[in-house]
C-alpha positions as CSV (number, residue, x, y, z in Angstrom):
1,M,-7.6,27.0,-11.9
2,R,-5.9,28.9,-9.0
3,N,-6.4,26.6,-6.5
4,R,-4.0,24.2,-8.2
5,S,-0.6,23.8,-6.9
6,A,2.5,25.0,-9.0
7,G,3.3,23.0,-11.7
8,Q,0.2,20.9,-11.7
9,V,-1.5,19.5,-14.7
10,A,-5.1,21.2,-15.5
11,H,-5.7,18.2,-18.4
12,S,-4.0,16.7,-21.0
13,T,-4.4,15.3,-24.7
14,V,-2.0,12.0,-25.0
15,R,-2.3,10.2,-28.9
16,P,-0.2,7.0,-29.2
17,H,2.4,6.8,-31.7
18,P,0.5,5.2,-34.9
19,E,2.9,2.6,-35.3
20,T,4.0,1.5,-31.4
21,G,1.4,2.8,-30.0
22,R,3.4,4.3,-27.6
23,Q,2.6,8.0,-26.1
24,G,3.3,10.7,-28.2
25,P,2.8,14.5,-27.7
26,I,1.0,15.7,-24.6
27,R,-0.8,19.1,-24.8
28,T,-1.8,20.4,-21.4
29,F,-2.3,23.6,-19.4
30,L,0.3,23.6,-16.4
31,C,-0.2,25.9,-13.3
32,S,2.4,28.6,-12.3
33,A,2.8,29.3,-8.7
34,D,0.7,32.4,-8.7
35,G,-2.0,30.6,-10.4
36,I,-1.7,31.3,-14.0
37,P,-2.8,29.0,-16.7
38,V,0.3,28.0,-18.9
39,D,-0.3,26.1,-22.2
40,S,2.4,23.7,-22.9
41,V,3.4,21.0,-25.2
42,Y,5.4,17.8,-24.6
43,D,7.2,15.7,-27.1
44,P,9.4,12.9,-26.2
45,G,11.3,13.1,-29.1
46,P,13.0,9.8,-30.9
47,A,14.4,8.1,-28.0
48,V,10.7,7.0,-26.8
49,Y,10.1,5.5,-30.3
50,E,13.6,4.0,-30.7
51,T,14.0,2.3,-27.2
52,P,12.1,-0.6,-25.4
53,P,8.6,0.5,-24.1
54,D,9.8,1.7,-20.6
55,T,8.9,5.4,-21.4
56,H,9.6,6.5,-17.9
57,R,13.3,5.0,-18.0
58,S,14.0,6.1,-21.5
59,A,12.9,10.0,-20.7
60,S,15.2,9.8,-17.9
61,R,18.3,9.0,-19.9
62,S,17.5,11.6,-22.9
63,P,17.6,15.3,-22.3
64,V,14.7,17.6,-22.4
65,F,14.9,21.2,-24.1
66,V,12.5,23.6,-22.5
67,I,12.0,26.7,-24.8
68,A,11.4,30.0,-23.9
69,H,10.0,31.9,-26.6
70,G,10.2,35.7,-27.4
71,F,7.9,38.3,-26.7
72,T,4.6,38.1,-29.0
73,G,5.4,34.5,-29.5
74,D,3.4,31.5,-28.5
75,V,3.6,27.7,-28.6
76,D,1.7,27.7,-31.8
77,R,3.9,30.0,-33.9
78,P,5.3,28.5,-36.7
79,H,9.3,29.5,-35.6
80,V,8.5,28.0,-32.3
81,R,7.4,24.9,-33.9
82,R,10.8,24.9,-36.0
83,V,12.9,25.4,-33.3
84,A,11.2,22.5,-31.6
85,G,11.4,20.6,-34.7
86,V,15.1,21.0,-34.9
87,L,15.9,20.1,-31.3
88,R,13.6,17.2,-31.1
89,G,16.4,15.7,-32.9
90,Y,18.5,15.7,-30.0
91,G,15.9,14.9,-27.0
92,A,12.4,15.7,-25.9
93,V,11.0,19.1,-26.3
94,V,8.8,21.1,-23.9
95,T,7.3,24.3,-25.5
96,F,4.8,26.6,-23.8
97,S,3.3,30.0,-24.1
98,F,4.1,32.5,-22.1
99,R,1.4,34.2,-19.7
100,G,-0.5,36.6,-21.8
101,H,0.2,35.1,-25.0
102,G,-1.7,32.6,-27.2
103,R,-3.9,30.6,-24.9
104,S,-2.2,30.7,-21.6
105,G,-3.8,32.8,-19.4
106,G,-2.7,36.4,-17.8
107,R,-1.1,39.0,-19.0
108,S,2.3,39.5,-20.0
109,T,4.9,41.3,-17.6
110,V,7.5,41.3,-20.2
111,G,10.1,39.0,-18.4
112,D,9.1,39.7,-15.0
113,K,6.6,37.0,-13.6
114,E,7.4,35.0,-16.7
115,V,10.0,33.3,-14.7
116,L,7.2,31.5,-12.9
117,D,5.9,29.9,-16.0
118,L,9.4,28.7,-17.1
119,A,9.7,27.0,-13.5
120,A,6.3,25.0,-14.1
121,A,7.3,23.8,-17.5
122,V,10.8,22.7,-16.3
123,D,9.1,21.2,-13.0
124,W,6.7,19.4,-15.5
125,A,9.9,18.2,-17.5
126,R,11.4,16.9,-14.4
127,R,8.1,15.0,-13.3
128,L,7.8,13.4,-16.6
129,G,11.2,11.6,-15.7
130,H,14.1,13.7,-17.7
131,A,17.2,13.9,-15.4
132,R,18.7,16.3,-17.7
133,V,16.7,19.9,-18.3
134,V,18.2,22.4,-21.0
135,T,16.7,25.5,-20.9
136,V,16.9,27.3,-24.4
137,G,15.3,30.9,-24.5
138,F,15.1,33.8,-27.1
139,S,15.0,37.5,-26.5
140,M,12.5,38.0,-24.0
141,G,12.8,34.4,-23.4
142,G,16.5,34.7,-23.2
143,S,16.2,37.0,-20.3
144,V,13.8,34.6,-18.7
145,V,16.0,31.3,-18.9
146,L,19.0,33.7,-17.3
147,R,16.7,34.9,-14.5
148,H,15.4,31.4,-13.7
149,A,18.8,29.7,-13.5
150,A,19.8,32.6,-11.1
151,L,16.7,32.7,-8.8
152,H,16.2,28.6,-9.0
153,P,19.8,27.3,-9.1
154,G,20.3,23.7,-10.1
155,T,16.7,23.4,-11.9
156,A,18.6,23.7,-15.1
157,D,21.4,21.7,-16.0
158,A,22.7,23.8,-18.8
159,V,21.2,27.5,-20.2
160,V,21.2,29.0,-23.8
161,A,20.0,32.4,-24.2
162,V,19.9,33.8,-27.8
163,S,19.5,37.4,-28.5
164,A,18.8,38.4,-24.9
165,P,19.1,41.9,-23.5
166,A,21.7,42.6,-21.0
167,R,19.7,45.5,-19.1
168,W,16.0,46.6,-18.7
169,Y,14.5,49.8,-20.0
170,Y,16.9,49.8,-23.3
171,R,15.6,51.9,-25.8
172,G,18.9,52.7,-28.3
173,T,17.2,51.1,-31.2
174,A,14.2,51.6,-33.3
175,P,12.8,48.5,-32.5
176,M,13.2,48.8,-28.8
177,R,11.4,52.0,-29.0
178,R,8.3,50.8,-30.6
179,L,8.4,47.9,-28.2
180,H,8.5,50.5,-25.3
181,W,5.4,52.1,-26.9
182,L,3.5,48.7,-27.1
183,V,4.2,48.1,-23.6
184,T,3.6,51.5,-21.8
185,R,0.8,53.0,-24.0
186,P,-2.7,52.0,-23.7
187,E,-3.2,52.4,-27.5
188,G,0.0,50.3,-27.6
189,R,-1.5,47.1,-25.5
190,L,-4.5,47.5,-27.8
191,V,-2.3,46.6,-30.7
192,G,-0.7,43.7,-28.8
193,R,-3.6,42.3,-27.8
194,Y,-5.9,42.4,-30.9
195,G,-2.9,42.7,-33.8
196,L,-0.2,40.4,-31.9
197,R,-2.4,38.0,-29.7
198,T,-0.4,39.4,-26.7
199,R,-2.0,40.7,-23.5
200,I,0.0,43.2,-21.9
201,H,0.0,43.9,-18.1
202,H,-0.4,47.8,-17.5
203,R,1.1,47.9,-14.3
204,D,4.8,49.0,-13.9
205,W,7.3,46.8,-12.4
206,D,7.4,47.1,-8.5
207,P,9.8,46.3,-7.5
208,V,12.0,46.2,-10.5
209,P,13.1,42.4,-11.2
210,L,16.9,41.1,-11.3
211,S,18.2,42.1,-14.5
212,P,19.8,39.5,-16.8
213,V,23.5,41.0,-16.3
214,E,22.9,40.7,-12.6
215,S,21.7,37.2,-12.9
216,V,24.3,35.7,-15.1
217,P,27.3,35.9,-12.1
218,R,24.7,33.5,-10.0
219,I,24.2,30.7,-12.8
220,A,27.4,29.1,-12.2
221,P,28.6,26.6,-12.4
222,T,25.6,25.3,-14.5
223,P,27.1,25.4,-18.1
224,L,25.9,29.1,-20.3
225,L,25.9,29.6,-23.6
226,I,25.3,33.2,-24.8
227,V,24.3,33.5,-28.6
228,H,23.8,37.0,-30.3
229,G,24.3,37.9,-34.3
230,D,26.0,40.7,-35.1
231,R,23.1,42.0,-37.4
232,D,20.5,42.2,-34.4
233,G,18.4,45.1,-34.8
234,Y,17.0,45.2,-31.2
235,F,20.2,44.8,-28.8
236,P,23.5,45.6,-30.2
237,L,26.8,43.6,-29.2
238,D,27.4,45.5,-26.0
239,H,24.4,43.4,-24.6
240,P,25.9,39.9,-25.3
241,R,29.4,41.3,-24.4
242,M,28.3,42.7,-21.1
243,L,26.5,39.4,-20.2
244,A,29.5,37.1,-20.9
245,E,31.7,39.5,-19.1
246,A,29.4,39.5,-15.9
247,A,29.3,35.6,-16.1
248,G,33.0,34.9,-16.2
249,D,34.6,31.7,-17.1
250,H,31.8,29.5,-17.0
251,A,30.0,30.9,-20.1
252,E,30.5,30.5,-23.5
253,L,29.8,33.6,-26.2
254,W,29.1,33.0,-29.8
255,I,28.8,36.3,-32.0
256,E,27.1,35.0,-35.0
257,P,28.0,36.6,-38.1
258,G,25.1,37.8,-40.4
259,M,22.5,36.7,-38.1
260,G,19.5,39.0,-36.8
261,H,17.2,38.7,-34.1
262,A,15.8,35.6,-31.8
263,E,13.9,32.5,-33.5
264,H,13.5,34.1,-36.8
265,A,16.8,34.5,-37.3
266,A,18.2,31.5,-35.8
267,D,18.6,29.0,-38.6
268,D,18.7,25.1,-38.4
269,A,22.3,24.7,-38.8
270,L,22.9,27.3,-35.7
271,L,20.0,25.2,-33.7
272,T,21.9,22.1,-34.4
273,R,24.9,23.8,-33.4
274,I,23.3,24.8,-30.0
275,A,21.9,21.3,-29.5
276,D,25.3,19.7,-30.0
277,W,26.8,22.2,-27.4
278,A,24.0,21.5,-24.8
279,V,24.4,17.4,-25.6
280,G,28.3,17.9,-25.2
281,T,27.7,19.4,-21.8
282,A,26.5,16.6,-20.2
283,G,30.3,15.1,-20.0
């Protein structure tokens, strides 16, 4: 696997639609730029089934949402599938498991090298024929979509960060103190591996990666939406406000009343509004 080029497909499973016979969801392993196999799923959404049989041309006219899950999530988790199901009503969807999560290879670096996993998924979406890519990230995935947009300008056409941190090493809440124990202690990493299906790298960051708040000024002019709940138990409201202030006029900030943290707290109505916003940014 490590000899494959970045974004190359290792294998795929293609199922035809039962009525039309056209291509349905594809499940495959992509390869990140540093050689990590990334378990990925592509759902072409309703456009392929409702248009003439030129699948490539249909895909090029519709958006694709690339979903970056939170820490300890993976492509098969019910909350990730629910998010994909809502966004599928607006276009194609790519979901994937970050390194160290689910069936993907490697070990989690908790937001650092995960940018390479997202880059492979975005590149795959482009190669499938989509002219417009919207990245949507939750919690750790939110920090990754921000850093990806800053480090790979122009590869995403719109960016949505939900429940994302603004800065690294935050320990101001009890859930974040528990997360730091999980990541930094050997016994915590064992809990992550066997209890949460998440394999966590034992090495500290070296160098420390560009932080989310340092990333957002570099995203312009790409449209950016920052979404955060006012009952988020992980990151209080100074995080989204810091991100929005650093991003400037090109970013939009939604503070959601009564919302908690990440995918579990993002209900279908909010996901629908996010999809409407993303489609609207096409002009």
